[in-house]
C-alpha positions in Angstrom: 67.4 102.4 99.1 68.0 100.4 102.2 70.9 100.4 104.7 71.9 96.9 105.6 73.9 96.6 108.9 75.4 93.5 110.5 77.1 93.6 113.9 79.6 91.0 115.2 82.5 90.6 117.6 85.8 89.4 116.3 88.0 87.5 118.8 91.6 87.8 117.6 94.4 88.4 120.0 93.9 89.3 123.6 91.0 91.8 123.1 87.9 91.5 121.1 87.1 93.9 118.2 83.7 95.1 117.3 82.8 94.8 113.6 80.1 96.5 111.7 79.3 95.6 108.1 77.3 98.2 106.2 75.9 98.3 102.7 73.6 100.5 100.7 71.1 98.3 99.0 69.8 100.1 95.9 67.2 99.1 93.4 67.7 99.0 89.6 66.4 102.6 89.1 68.7 104.0 91.8 71.6 102.0 90.3 70.8 103.5 86.9 71.0 107.0 88.4 74.3 106.2 90.0 75.7 105.0 86.7 74.2 107.8 84.7 75.8 110.5 86.9 79.1 108.5 87.4 78.7 108.8 91.2 80.2 105.4 92.2 83.7 106.8 92.6 82.7 109.7 94.8 83.5 110.0 98.4 80.9 109.9 101.1 83.3 111.1 103.8 87.0 111.7 104.4 87.5 111.9 108.1 90.4 113.7 109.9 92.1 114.3 106.6 94.1 117.4 107.7 95.5 115.5 110.7 96.4 112.5 108.5 98.0 114.9 106.0 100.4 116.3 108.6 101.2 112.8 109.8 101.9 111.7 106.3 104.2 114.7 105.8 106.2 114.0 108.9 106.5 110.3 108.3 107.3 111.0 104.6 110.1 113.3 105.7 111.5 110.5 107.9 111.2 108.0 105.1 112.9 110.4 102.7 115.8 110.8 105.2 116.3 107.1 105.1 115.5 106.4 101.4 117.6 109.2 99.7 121.0 107.9 101.0 120.0 104.4 100.0 119.0 105.6 96.5 122.3 107.4 96.1 124.3 104.4 97.3 122.4 102.0 95.0 122.6 104.2 91.9 126.4 104.8 92.4 126.6 107.7 90.1 130.2 108.7 89.7 129.4 112.4 89.1 129.0 114.6 92.2 125.6 115.9 92.9 125.2 119.6 93.5 122.9 120.9 96.3 120.1 121.7 93.9 119.8 118.2 92.4 120.1 116.6 95.9 117.3 118.9 97.1 115.1 118.1 94.2 115.6 114.4 94.8 114.9 114.7 98.5 111.7 116.8 97.8 110.5 114.3 95.2 111.0 111.3 97.5 109.5 113.2 100.4 106.4 114.2 98.4 105.9 110.6 97.0 106.4 109.0 100.4 104.2 111.6 102.2 101.4 111.0 99.7 101.6 107.2 99.9 101.5 107.3 103.7 98.6 109.8 103.7 96.6 107.5 101.4 97.1 104.7 103.9 96.4 106.7 107.0 93.3 108.6 106.0 89.9 107.2 106.6 87.8 107.6 103.5 84.5 106.0 102.6 83.7 105.8 98.9 80.2 105.3 97.5 81.5 102.2 95.8 82.5 100.8 99.2 79.0 101.2 100.5 77.4 99.8 97.4 79.6 96.7 97.6 79.5 96.5 101.4 82.3 97.4 103.8 83.3 96.3 107.2 84.4 98.7 109.9 86.3 97.5 113.0 86.9 99.2 116.3 88.3 98.2 119.7 85.6 100.2 121.5 81.9 99.4 121.5 81.2 103.1 122.0 83.1 104.0 118.8 81.3 101.3 117.0 77.9 102.7 118.1 79.1 106.1 116.9 80.1 104.6 113.5 76.7 102.9 113.2 75.0 106.2 113.9 77.2 107.9 111.3 76.3 105.2 108.7 72.6 105.9 109.3 73.3 109.6 108.6 75.3 108.8 105.5 72.4 106.7 104.3 69.9 109.5 104.8 72.3 111.9 102.9 72.6 109.4 100.1 68.8 109.1 99.8 68.7 112.9 99.4 71.4 112.7 96.8 69.4 110.1 94.9 66.3 112.4 95.0 68.4 115.2 93.6 69.7 113.0 90.8 66.1 112.1 89.8 65.3 115.8 89.0 68.7 117.1 88.2 68.1 118.1 84.7 64.7 119.7 85.4 63.8 123.1 86.7 62.9 123.4 90.4 61.2 126.3 92.1 62.2 126.9 95.7 60.2 129.3 97.9 62.6 131.1 100.2 61.2 131.6 103.7 62.3 132.4 107.2 63.5 128.9 107.8 66.4 129.3 105.3 69.6 130.7 106.4 71.3 133.3 104.2 74.7 132.6 102.8 75.3 136.0 101.3 76.1 138.9 103.6 75.5 142.3 102.0 77.9 145.0 103.2 77.5 148.6 102.3 80.3 151.1 102.0 79.9 153.6 104.8 82.3 156.0 103.1 80.5 156.2 99.8 79.2 159.7 98.9 75.5 160.1 99.4 
């Protein structure tokens, strides 16, 4: 696997934007592994998703405050709505709008984006350099994933040593009878 990068400056408007095109270039064996394990649709990263979720919820609430009266006036139902049905309509519109806004706000990179090539744009050269460094890290992690895919169905023996950090913490009950 190789990581292809192309840098350029886009002059639109008053200020230039810095663009970085990145692509994972895989050979036929690596492409076969990706297809065999159905990994093309997986996410490489989702950045700041909690912040974007809250923004989507707030903006979805505002959109629901605007859309629900419009929906009620367009539908022109002669029957009177009770509080429960109005609340259900409001929550449904809020949830739908919040999810749609969240999907537009969040910054997610799929493996298919990187296999097809994707362009990233920033106003700052420093942010673009940080993005380039992140792409190199994602490429390294993807190489490790491809290595795991090659031996996934086999048995692997791992020698545990001092360099490995323990994930399990053993706690003893101090009040247990001795």
